C-alpha positions, -999 to +999 in steps of 0.1 A: +195-471-046+193-506-038+180-515-072+209-491-089+235-511-065+224-546-078+223-542-109+261-526-110+270-559-086+258-580-116+277-558-143+316-565-143+335-532-144+347-524-180+375-500-168+357-465-184+338-436-167+316-419-181+309-393-158+284-376-183+257-400-178+261-408-143+255-369-136+227-368-161+207-399-143+213-381-110+193-353-123+169-373-138+161-391-103+160-360-084+139-343-109+113-371-114+123-370-149+112-394-177+128-428-168+135-420-132+130-446-108+123-417-077+098-393-067+107-359-065+105-339-034+096-303-044+109-287-012+147-309-004+172-289-022+189-310-051+227-317-040+247-345-057+279-360-041+297-368-073+331-392-067+362-400-088+395-416-090+402-407-123+389-386-159+363-390-183+370-419-214+332-416-223+309-413-244+338-411-268+366-431-264+399-426-242+411-407-268+389-382-273+394-360-239+381-329-250+347-343-266+342-362-233+351-333-211+330-308-237+302-341-228+306-338-190+305-296-191+273-302-210+257-325-184+267-301-154+251-274-177+219-291-178+218-302-140+228-263-134+192-252-152+174-282-133+181-264-097+212-294-092+243-280-074+269-308-079+298-314-052+324-328-070+355-352-054+385-361-075+402-394-050+440-400-057+469-389-088+447-401-114+422-381-107+440-352-096+465-353-126+432-340-151+408-325-125+393-306-149+362-323-155+353-323-117+365-288-112+343-274-141+308-294-133+311-282-093+316-246-107+288-245-134+266-259-107+277-236-081+293-263-058+319-276-041+349-291-053+369-314-029+408-324-038+415-361-016+450-370-023+447-403+002+416-423+002+418-425+037+406-392+036+379-394+023+357-396+048+365-367+069+370-346+043+333-355+031+324-347+064+343-311+058+312-301+030+284-283+044+249-297+029+233-276+051+229-243+066+229-254+102+258-236+123+246-247+158+227-273+177+221-273+218+207-300+238+196-292+272+175-312+296+154-285+316+140-313+342+182-320+358+189-281+343+220-299+322+231-296+289+243-329+264+272-345+275+280-355+240+265-343+208+273-350+172+262-323+143+263-344+105+271-323+076+234-325+065+221-309+094+210-343+110+221-341+146+226-365+179+230-365+216+239-380+253+218-367+274+219-379+311+177-384+323+157-384+358+138-412+367+105-409+354+097-373+331+118-355+311+116-322+292+145-316+268+150-287+248+165-287+214+178-255+196+192-248+163+207-217+148+215-214+108+235-192+093+216-165+085+209-159+121+177-179+121+166-202+150+141-225+161+134-245+192+115-275+198+107-294+231+108-332+238+093-354+265+110-389+273+103-406+302+127-425+316+120-462+338+157-472+347+146-507+353+129-510+322+149-532+293+164-506+265+141-501+232+154-512+199+177-491+182+162-480+150+188-483+122+191-447+115+205-438+145+235-464+143+261-445+128+252-408+152+249-434+184+280-456+175+302-420+173+288-409+204+296-439+223+332-441+206+327-405+227+324-420+255+346-442+256+376-422+252+362-405+282+357-434+303+394-444+295+406-412+309+414-385+278+398-352+285+374-344+259+387-307+255+424-325+241+407-352+219+387-323+203+416-295+196+430-331+182+403-335+160+405-298+156+439-296+150+441-326+123+404-307+104+431-280+099+460-297+085+436-317+063+420-284+052+454-268+046+462-295+024+432-294+004+439-260-001+470-265-016+460-291-035+430-273-043+448-244-057+470-272-073+442-292-090+434-255-103+466-249-119+459-281-139+427-272-146+434-243-162+464-260-182+438-284-196+416-254-208+436-242-229+450-277-240+414-288-249+402-253-261+375-252-234+347-224-238+339-200-213+317-214-183+281-202-185+264-194-157+277-177-122+305-188-107+303-211-078+331-224-048+359-243-059 
């Protein structure tokens, strides 16, 4: 990923969008096919998050919309055969004016399509896409007989929590429940020395740690946690309704484009749109 981003920085933008090539390259890397720089993980689910603010203009040029869309559909079919699922995001008015490619790549690979009218909503919209089947995580300090005061669950199944510790040995219990009712439980031992300096925080924990500290700050300012959670839930509900309305409009425009471009029927099973 770092090598690819460095390469992008060295290449000036040319103003074209080659969705098919991007999707093929993602499939190649996830599967470790010829030319890949990544090692495939046979146990990992193969997922692509595809973000676009436009419509496909390559490989046949901006005047060949039908051929460009068909190239994207063929790339999506190749991804589906390789066991790759695509979650696509159409960002901004240009992408939503002609979303057929983004809609179809998600549908043909049994992924989800998310319309994002305002780029400022992208982070929250992306967090709403479920990449894992984890429904709930709980963190409990058996030594103090207390639950975590704050707990954050990411869309990919990662989690972090803030729990009060007693001086000395603490036995923590972590329990996770999946959407299919499966459960797993693990125990963690933490030794707390109040006078010792705090250990350095690994970089991968920086984001959840920051979010948990923000929650603590809100509480320290006198805001009730329940009120903040309800406000966040209201924002998510409002955004979900806006996304559903935008999704319906995008589907309608995609259907119109299918008719205009005389696209062949989609192959494979229908996914979530």
